[in-house]
C-alpha positions in Angstrom: 174.3 -78.1 -63.7 170.8 -76.7 -63.9 172.3 -73.3 -64.5 174.4 -74.6 -67.5 171.3 -76.3 -68.9 169.1 -73.2 -68.7 171.9 -71.0 -70.2 172.2 -73.5 -73.1 168.4 -73.4 -73.6 168.4 -69.6 -73.6 171.3 -69.5 -76.2 169.5 -71.9 -78.4 166.3 -69.9 -78.2 168.2 -66.6 -79.0 169.8 -68.4 -82.0 166.5 -69.8 -83.2 164.2 -66.8 -82.5 164.9 -65.0 -85.8 164.0 -68.1 -87.7 160.8 -68.5 -85.6 159.8 -64.9 -85.8 160.6 -64.4 -89.5 159.8 -67.8 -90.8 159.4 -67.7 -94.6 156.2 -68.7 -96.2 156.4 -71.8 -98.5 157.8 -71.0 -101.9 154.8 -70.4 -104.3 156.6 -72.1 -107.1 157.6 -75.3 -105.3 154.9 -77.5 -107.0 155.6 -76.0 -110.4 159.4 -76.5 -110.0 158.9 -80.2 -109.1 156.5 -80.6 -112.0 158.5 -78.8 -114.9 162.0 -78.6 -113.6 162.6 -81.8 -111.6 166.2 -82.9 -111.4 167.7 -79.6 -112.5 170.5 -77.9 -110.6 169.5 -74.9 -108.6 171.4 -72.7 -111.0 169.1 -74.0 -113.8 165.8 -73.7 -112.0 165.3 -69.9 -112.7 165.5 -70.3 -116.5 163.4 -73.5 -116.4 160.6 -71.6 -114.7 160.7 -68.7 -117.1 160.8 -71.2 -120.1 157.6 -72.9 -118.6 156.0 -69.6 -117.6 152.8 -70.2 -119.5 152.3 -73.5 -117.8 152.8 -72.2 -114.2 150.2 -71.8 -111.5 148.8 -68.3 -111.1 150.5 -67.9 -107.7 153.9 -68.9 -109.2 153.4 -66.6 -112.2 152.9 -63.7 -109.9 156.0 -64.6 -108.0 157.9 -64.7 -111.3 156.5 -61.3 -112.3 157.8 -59.9 -109.0 161.2 -61.4 -109.8 161.2 -60.2 -113.4 164.5 -58.3 -113.0 166.3 -61.6 -113.5 164.4 -62.3 -116.8 166.8 -62.3 -119.7 164.6 -59.9 -121.8 163.9 -57.3 -119.1 166.1 -54.7 -121.0 164.1 -55.2 -124.2 160.9 -54.9 -122.3 161.9 -51.7 -120.6 163.2 -50.3 -123.9 160.5 -51.3 -126.3 157.4 -52.4 -124.4 157.5 -50.3 -121.3 153.9 -49.4 -121.8 152.7 -52.8 -120.8 152.5 -54.5 -117.4 154.5 -57.6 -116.8 151.4 -59.6 -116.2 150.0 -58.6 -119.7 151.7 -61.6 -121.4 149.8 -61.3 -124.6 150.7 -57.7 -125.4 154.2 -58.1 -124.1 154.7 -61.1 -126.4 153.4 -59.3 -129.3 155.5 -56.2 -128.5 158.7 -58.2 -128.0 158.0 -60.1 -131.3 158.0 -56.9 -133.2 161.5 -56.1 -132.0 163.2 -59.5 -132.5 166.0 -58.0 -134.6 166.9 -55.8 -131.5 167.0 -58.6 -128.9 170.1 -59.2 -126.9 171.9 -62.7 -127.4 170.6 -63.7 -123.9 167.1 -62.8 -124.7 167.3 -64.6 -128.1 168.7 -67.7 -126.5 166.1 -67.7 -123.9 163.2 -67.3 -126.3 164.5 -70.1 -128.5 164.4 -72.4 -125.5 160.8 -71.2 -124.7 159.8 -71.9 -128.4 161.3 -75.4 -128.2 159.6 -76.1 -125.0 156.1 -75.2 -126.3 156.2 -78.0 -128.9 
């Protein structure tokens, strides 16, 4: 009986050890998500955080910048505004604004949502 119990404990420890060793840090956008995106489905959270980007905490903004590849306007930024860094929001906004006619439908829709949310 003791042997079975100790074997079970070892198996549980082995199964849990990756979680213990590689425990993830708390998500930097958790507070922002609960403040600006409460009640949304997980599939809507990403867009909500982009739409509220200017209101996010600095830590969350940095996380969003690191995840920029999911941003609907990344193609436009890479094509027309590649000289600016992603945390240079002012210049990126001006640059993107000068290329509105060239935006993809996804980028246009996204920016319309951002504009409505600013009001």
